[in-house]
C-alpha positions as CSV (number, residue, x, y, z in Angstrom):
1,M,-14.6,74.2,-18.3
2,S,-13.7,73.7,-22.0
3,V,-15.8,71.9,-24.5
4,T,-14.4,69.8,-27.3
5,M,-16.3,68.8,-30.4
6,V,-14.6,65.9,-32.1
7,S,-15.8,65.0,-35.6
8,R,-14.7,62.0,-37.6
9,W,-15.0,62.3,-41.4
10,K,-15.1,59.2,-43.7
11,G,-14.6,59.6,-47.4
12,K,-12.2,60.3,-50.2
13,G,-11.1,63.6,-51.6
14,D,-8.9,66.6,-51.0
15,H,-9.7,67.5,-47.4
16,A,-6.7,69.9,-46.8
17,T,-8.0,72.7,-49.1
18,L,-11.5,72.5,-47.5
19,L,-10.1,72.4,-44.0
20,K,-8.0,75.5,-44.6
21,E,-11.0,77.3,-45.8
22,E,-13.3,76.0,-43.0
23,A,-11.1,76.3,-40.0
24,P,-11.2,80.2,-39.6
25,F,-15.0,80.2,-39.2
26,P,-15.2,78.5,-35.8
27,K,-12.2,80.5,-34.6
28,K,-14.0,83.7,-35.6
29,H,-16.9,82.6,-33.4
30,G,-14.9,81.7,-30.3
31,A,-13.1,78.4,-30.9
32,I,-9.8,78.2,-29.0
33,S,-8.3,75.7,-31.4
34,I,-9.0,73.5,-34.4
35,R,-6.9,70.3,-34.8
36,C,-7.2,67.7,-37.6
37,G,-5.4,64.6,-38.5
38,H,-5.7,61.1,-40.0
39,C,-6.3,57.8,-38.2
40,F,-3.4,55.5,-39.2
41,A,-4.5,52.3,-37.5
42,G,-7.6,50.4,-36.3
43,S,-11.1,50.3,-37.6
44,Y,-11.0,54.1,-38.4
45,A,-7.8,54.0,-40.4
46,G,-7.8,56.4,-43.2
47,E,-10.5,58.6,-41.7
48,L,-10.0,62.2,-40.8
49,V,-10.5,63.3,-37.2
50,C,-11.0,67.0,-36.2
51,A,-11.3,68.5,-32.8
52,A,-12.6,72.0,-32.1
53,T,-12.2,73.3,-28.6
54,F,-14.3,76.1,-27.1
55,P,-13.8,77.7,-23.7
56,D,-17.3,76.7,-22.4
57,W,-20.8,75.5,-23.4
58,I,-22.1,79.1,-23.8
59,T,-19.4,80.0,-26.3
60,Y,-20.0,76.7,-28.1
61,A,-23.7,77.3,-28.4
62,R,-23.3,80.9,-29.7
63,A,-20.7,79.7,-32.2
64,I,-23.0,77.0,-33.6
65,E,-25.8,79.5,-33.9
66,A,-23.5,82.0,-35.7
67,L,-22.0,79.3,-38.0
68,I,-25.5,78.1,-39.1
69,A,-26.4,81.7,-40.0
70,D,-23.1,82.3,-41.9
71,A,-23.7,81.7,-45.6
72,D,-20.0,81.4,-46.4
73,Y,-19.5,78.8,-43.7
74,M,-22.5,76.8,-44.8
75,R,-21.2,76.8,-48.4
76,V,-17.8,75.4,-47.4
77,Y,-19.4,72.9,-44.9
78,G,-21.7,71.8,-47.7
79,E,-18.8,71.0,-50.0
80,F,-17.1,69.1,-47.2
81,A,-20.3,67.2,-46.3
82,A,-20.8,66.2,-50.0
83,K,-17.4,64.4,-50.0
84,F,-17.2,63.1,-46.4
85,E,-19.6,61.3,-44.0
86,M,-19.4,62.8,-40.5
87,T,-19.8,61.5,-37.0
88,V,-19.7,64.0,-34.0
89,I,-18.7,63.3,-30.4
90,M,-19.0,66.0,-27.7
91,N,-17.1,66.0,-24.4
92,D,-16.5,68.2,-21.3
93,E,-13.2,68.7,-19.6
94,Y,-13.3,67.1,-16.1
């Protein structure tokens, strides 16, 4: 059963360069896909939404452990977090 981590990023700045730099890290550690886009309407208009899908909870947990230990990933994540406020939503496939 796949697991999807959806994150919503609020802020201003050049997200595309940072996303291109950050996206390969979760894939290296087992993510099936990384998708990002902007909200165009509603209360979250202008915010960036990203979804990272993992094949299961075990792969997700191992990926998070590996990402936290990866100095290059933490550097890129730190740059992103300095410019954008994040909210995370987790879900299972049913």
